[in-house]
N, C-alpha and C positions, 0 to 999 in steps of 0.2 A: 669443539669435541675432540676429546682424545681417546685413543685405544692403547689400553695397557695389556701386555700379554706376559704370562709367567708359564715358561715352557719348561717341560721336563721330558725325559725319555718316554714316559707313559702317557702323559696327557698335556694339553696346553690349556689355560684359563684365561680366556680373552674377555676384558671388560670395557665397554665404551661409557666414558664418563662426559657428562655434559652439564656445565655449570656446577660440578661438585656432586652430581647425583648419577648413580649408576642407571644408564639408560637401557643397557643389555648385557647379559653375560651369556657367552658362548663356550661350550668345551669341544675340542676336536682332539684327535689323536696327537699323541706326543711325537717329537723329532729330537734328535740330537744333531746340532747343526754342523758338527764336524764329521759327521758321518754322511752326510747328503750333500748332493750338488746343488748349485743354485737352482738349477731347472727343476730338480726334483721337490725343493722347497716351495718354488713358485706354483708347481702343479698341486701340491698338497693344501696350500693355502687359498688356491682358486676353487678346488673342489669341495673343501670341508668348511671354510670359514665365510667366504664371500656369498654363498646361498643363504647363510644364516644371518648375516648382517643386512642384506637387502639394501634398501634405499639409503641405510645410514652410512655406508661406505663411501658415498659421495659426499659426507658431510664431516668426514674425520679430517682434521688439520694437522694433528701430530700422532706419531706411533712411539710408544716405549715398549721395546721388546727386551726380555729378560729370559737368557736361555741356557740350558745345559749344552756345553760344548762351544759357546761362545768365548774362545780363550786367545783369539788372536784377531789382528785388524783384518786379514783376509777372510776369515769365517765370519765375522761381524758384517763386512762389506757385503758378501754373498747374501746374508739374512736380510740385510736392508734393500738389497737389490730385488729380491724375491717379493718383499712387502711393497716397494714403490710400484712393482709391476702390476700389482692388483689393486692397490689404492692410490691411484696417481693423485687424489685430491690433497694428500698429506704432503705439507710443504716440509716437515721436519720428520725424520725416521731416525731414531736412536737405538741401539742395539747394545747391551751390557751382558755381563755373565749373571747366572743364577746367585753367586756369591754377592754381588753388589745389591741383587734384589733383596737378600736376606739382610744386609747390612741396612739399606734404606728402610726396609719394612720393620726392622726391629729398632734402630737408633734414630731414624728420620735425620735431622741435621746435627745431632750431637754425636761427639766421639764415644766410641765403645768398642767393645768385642762382639762380633756376630758370627754365628756358627750355623751350619747345615748338619742335621743328624736325621736322617732318613735312610734310604737304601744305602746311600754312601755317606761319608762326613767330610766336612770341611771348616775352614774357621778363618777369620782374618781380624786385623785391627783396622779400624775405621776412624777417620780424622773428622767426620760431619760432611766431608765433600766426597772422598774416595778412599779406596783400600790403600793403606800405606805399608803394610806387612801380611804376608800369607805364607804359612808353613804348608808345604805341598802336602795334600792327603795321601797320595801315592796310590790310590786304589786299595780293594778289598784284600789283594796279596800281600803288599807291602806295607799297607797302612790302613786308613778308614777305621781307625779305633772307634769302638762304640756304634758304629753303623750298623743298620739292619742285615746286611750281608755279613758283617764279621760276627755279629751275635749268632747268626745262623751257622756260619762255619764252625764257631766254637761249640755250639749246642750240639750239632750233628756229629762232630769229633767226640764229644762226651758220650752221646748215646752209644755210638759204635764201639767205643772203648770202655763201656761200662763204668763211666764215671758219675752217673745220676741213678736214683733208685731204679730197679728193674721194671716196677709196676708202672713209672712214670714214662721210662722207654718204650714199654709195650704199649701204653696208651696212646704215645705220639706215633708210633708206626702204623697202629690200627687207624687212628684217626686220619692220618695222612696217605693212608694205603701204599706204605712204602717199604721196600725190603733193602738190604744193603746193597744189591746190585742196582737197583733203582737209584739209590742215592749218589753211587759212583758213577752212573751214567750220566744223571743230570748235572753233577758237578764238574765232571771231566770231559764229557762228550757232547753234550748239548750245548746250544747258544745261551747267553745271558744267566749264566750260573749265579750271578749276583741277585738277580730277582728271584731265583729259586730260592736260594740261600734266605733271602730277607722274608720269604713268604712264610717261614716257620715261627716268626716273632710274635705272632698273636698266641700261639702255643706257649711260647716262652713266658710271655707277660701273665698268662693265666696261672702259670705254676710259678710265679715269682717268690711265692713264700718257701718253695722247695729250698733248703739251705744251700745245694750245690748249684742249683740255677741261680740263685741270688748272688752268691758270690763270683759265679762266672760273668754276669752282667756287671756288677760292681767293679770288678778287676779291669774289664774292657773300657767301662766309663773312666775310671782312673787312669788307665793308659791314655785315653783322650786328652785329659787335661795336662797330663804330666809330659807326652810327646808332642802336643800341640799348643795349648794355651799358655803354658808356663814358659814358652819362648817368645812370647811378646812382652816387650819392655813395659813394666808397671801393670801387668796383668792383674795383680792382686788389688789394684785401685779401681777396678771396674767390675760391675757385675756382669756375669756372663750370659748371653742371650742367645736363643736357639730358635730355628725355623725347622719343623720336620716331625713326622709322625713318631719316630722312636724317642725324641726328646719329650713330646707331647703325653705319650702313654706309659713311660717309664720315668716320669718325673721325681717321684719319691727316691728312686735309686741314683739318679742323676745328681740329686741334690746331696745325698749322701756321699757319693763320690767328689763332688766339689768341695764339701766342707772337709774331707780328708786331705785335701790338697789347699787349704787356705783360701778357698774360692767361695763366690756368692752366686747362685743362680738369679737371673733377673727375669725378663720376660720370655715367654715361650708361645709361640704361634704354630699350630698345625700347619698352616700355609701362608705365604706371605701376602696375599693379594690384599687382604684388609689393610695392612700396613702400607702397601704400594699406593693404594686408592688414597690413605690419608696423605702419604708423602707428596703426591701429584696434585691433590686438591689444595694443598698449601703452597705449592710452587708459584 
């Protein structure tokens, strides 16, 4: 029996897999491993996951944890220790980045290009075993092209600088109950500005037929391909695969941007868990 975790900053999706069948699925609050101590992670797992697993916890032989912030050996070691403290029956605990989760979910054991496009964006060249090249995403201030946070940033700037039709801007401000001062405060003074920025993407998608909004989204997606994907050797020899809500909901515009760069979209998954279950079932 194995436990697979897809961990983001908002939620963690845990699946217990027994003989290639999902025995139980549990959702707990998310965590970014680089922001928490081992003790804090151990406490969260103990309080939120273990009661949900119940007696299953004693039958888990291996844990595969993929998480946001799992970017160094030290951080991965802390996560592994926190898991082992709560699931001592597991003889194998392996911790990997969310980017490897995307690669394994999208490409399995085949070489390819795997991307994340949700609140943030990231990409890699994958050889079927591991990540062999990665253009640093740099976050929503310096990079993260095409992400929810960047689309939100561009859209709010266009609203405030009157770059979109006045009636659309007014509808947005009313629907989200926002003023200029509210937006400035949420972006510059309150924590987790990236989540706030990404929260406006449903409105953007609803109005994607507005030419100014369509062009804004298209331009950001084109930048993603130019500044990230085309830096990988042989990029045009691969279909470009995605995990994430932005890629899922904006697929038509994403395909348009890819075609403009001589690229083709492959698989798009809203979340990686189904692909991870398949990957580990075949292992």
